[in-house]
C-alpha positions as CSV (number, residue, x, y, z in Angstrom):
1,X,-36.1,-0.4,-56.4
2,X,-32.5,0.3,-55.4
3,X,-30.7,-1.7,-52.9
4,X,-29.2,-0.4,-49.8
5,X,-25.7,0.3,-50.1
6,X,-22.8,-1.3,-47.7
7,X,-21.6,0.5,-44.8
8,X,-19.1,3.1,-46.1
9,X,-16.2,4.4,-43.7
10,X,-14.6,6.9,-46.0
11,X,-13.2,9.5,-44.0
12,X,-14.2,12.5,-46.3
13,X,-17.8,11.2,-45.8
14,X,-17.4,11.4,-42.0
15,X,-15.6,14.7,-42.2
16,X,-18.5,16.0,-44.6
17,X,-21.3,14.7,-42.1
18,X,-19.8,16.5,-39.2
19,X,-19.1,19.9,-41.1
20,X,-22.9,19.5,-42.2
21,X,-23.7,19.1,-38.4
22,X,-21.5,22.2,-37.5
23,X,-23.3,24.3,-40.1
24,X,-26.8,23.1,-39.2
25,X,-26.2,24.0,-35.6
26,X,-24.8,27.5,-36.7
27,X,-27.9,27.9,-38.9
28,X,-30.0,27.7,-36.0
29,X,-28.1,30.0,-33.9
30,X,-27.9,32.6,-36.7
31,X,-31.8,32.1,-37.4
32,X,-32.4,32.7,-33.6
33,X,-30.3,35.9,-34.0
34,X,-31.9,37.5,-36.9
35,X,-35.4,36.4,-36.3
36,X,-35.8,39.2,-34.1
37,X,-35.2,41.7,-36.8
38,X,-36.7,40.1,-39.7
39,X,-39.9,38.0,-40.4
40,X,-39.7,34.3,-40.9
41,X,-41.0,34.5,-44.7
42,X,-38.5,37.2,-45.8
43,X,-35.9,35.1,-44.1
44,X,-36.8,32.1,-46.0
45,X,-36.8,33.8,-49.1
46,X,-33.3,35.1,-48.7
47,X,-32.4,31.8,-48.0
48,X,-34.0,30.2,-50.9
49,X,-32.3,33.0,-53.1
50,X,-28.8,32.8,-51.5
51,X,-29.0,28.9,-51.9
52,X,-30.2,29.2,-55.4
53,X,-27.2,31.8,-56.2
54,X,-24.5,29.3,-54.7
55,X,-25.9,26.1,-56.5
56,X,-26.6,27.7,-60.1
57,X,-23.2,28.0,-61.3
58,X,-22.1,24.6,-60.4
59,X,-25.3,23.2,-62.0
60,X,-24.7,25.3,-64.9
61,X,-21.3,24.4,-65.6
62,X,-21.2,20.9,-64.9
63,X,-20.2,19.2,-68.1
64,X,-22.8,16.0,-67.8
65,X,-25.8,16.4,-65.6
66,X,-26.1,13.4,-63.3
67,X,-29.6,14.3,-62.5
68,X,-32.1,12.7,-64.9
69,X,-35.1,15.2,-66.4
70,X,-37.4,12.7,-64.5
71,X,-36.1,13.6,-61.2
72,X,-35.5,17.2,-61.7
73,X,-39.3,18.2,-60.7
74,X,-38.8,16.2,-57.5
75,X,-35.6,17.9,-56.6
76,X,-36.9,21.2,-57.2
77,X,-39.9,20.7,-55.2
78,X,-37.6,19.2,-52.3
79,X,-35.6,22.2,-52.5
80,X,-38.4,24.7,-52.4
81,X,-39.8,23.0,-49.2
82,X,-36.6,22.9,-47.6
83,X,-35.4,26.4,-48.2
84,X,-38.6,28.1,-48.1
85,X,-41.4,26.0,-45.8
86,X,-38.6,24.5,-43.6
87,X,-36.8,27.9,-43.1
88,X,-40.2,29.8,-42.5
89,X,-41.2,27.0,-40.1
90,X,-37.8,27.2,-38.1
91,X,-38.1,30.7,-38.1
92,X,-41.6,30.8,-36.6
93,X,-40.5,28.3,-34.1
94,X,-37.3,30.2,-33.0
95,X,-39.5,33.3,-32.2
96,X,-40.8,31.2,-29.4
97,X,-38.0,29.2,-28.0
98,X,-34.1,29.4,-27.8
99,X,-31.5,28.3,-30.2
100,X,-30.6,25.5,-27.8
101,X,-33.9,24.0,-27.8
102,X,-34.2,24.5,-31.4
103,X,-31.1,22.8,-32.0
104,X,-32.0,20.1,-29.7
105,X,-35.1,19.4,-31.9
106,X,-33.3,19.6,-34.9
107,X,-30.8,16.7,-33.6
108,X,-33.9,14.1,-34.2
109,X,-33.8,15.3,-38.1
110,X,-31.1,12.5,-39.0
111,X,-33.1,10.0,-37.1
112,X,-36.3,10.6,-38.9
113,X,-34.1,10.6,-42.3
114,X,-33.1,7.0,-41.6
115,X,-36.8,6.1,-40.9
116,X,-37.9,7.7,-44.1
117,X,-35.1,6.1,-46.0
118,X,-35.9,2.7,-44.5
119,X,-39.5,3.3,-45.5
120,X,-38.4,4.0,-49.2
121,X,-36.4,0.9,-49.2
122,X,-32.9,2.5,-49.3
123,X,-31.8,1.8,-45.6
124,X,-31.6,-1.3,-43.5
125,X,-32.4,-1.0,-40.0
126,X,-30.3,-2.5,-37.6
127,X,-30.4,-3.1,-34.0
128,X,-27.7,-0.6,-33.2
129,X,-29.6,2.2,-35.6
130,X,-33.0,1.4,-33.7
131,X,-31.3,1.6,-30.3
132,X,-29.4,4.8,-31.4
133,X,-32.9,6.4,-32.5
134,X,-34.5,5.2,-29.2
135,X,-31.7,6.6,-27.2
136,X,-31.9,9.8,-29.1
137,X,-35.6,10.2,-29.3
138,X,-35.7,9.7,-25.3
139,X,-33.0,12.2,-24.7
140,X,-34.6,14.9,-26.6
141,X,-38.1,14.0,-25.2
142,X,-36.6,14.1,-21.6
143,X,-35.0,17.1,-22.1
144,X,-37.9,18.9,-23.4
145,X,-40.5,17.3,-20.8
146,X,-38.1,18.6,-17.8
147,X,-38.1,22.0,-19.3
148,X,-42.0,21.9,-19.7
149,X,-42.7,20.3,-16.5
150,X,-40.5,22.9,-14.6
151,X,-41.9,25.6,-16.5
152,X,-38.6,26.9,-18.0
153,X,-40.0,27.5,-21.5
154,X,-39.8,31.1,-21.6
155,X,-40.1,32.7,-25.0
156,X,-37.8,35.3,-26.0
157,X,-39.6,38.7,-27.1
């Protein structure tokens, strides 16, 4: 089992993480905007197709693949799950709520990722990570509970 890596404070990694968060938020807003015009399955197919078209040239022209054949099936399965099932699920969810609430719920994905990485043995849980996860889950729960309890949840039609 691979050992967890040391803390990396590479500025490019931080910039990439910020860019990923911005793009994810933009994706939620964009999905909420178009989901009234297209069904979630069609949107998922478009996302999968666009992602495939964007990634194939780089995968094809990479001089030496860094991915082993053994890992290829798992990577393909994860890609299909993310770009189709996740996208369709997000589309269905955003038909019933606002982009702000959808984005808020999406904010827990990195926290879940840390716990899955820990479960797989690739990440150490530190008191700071546990505190951060607890605060994040509590914040999302409090906002969502406040909306539900005050009857502010009004799906857009």
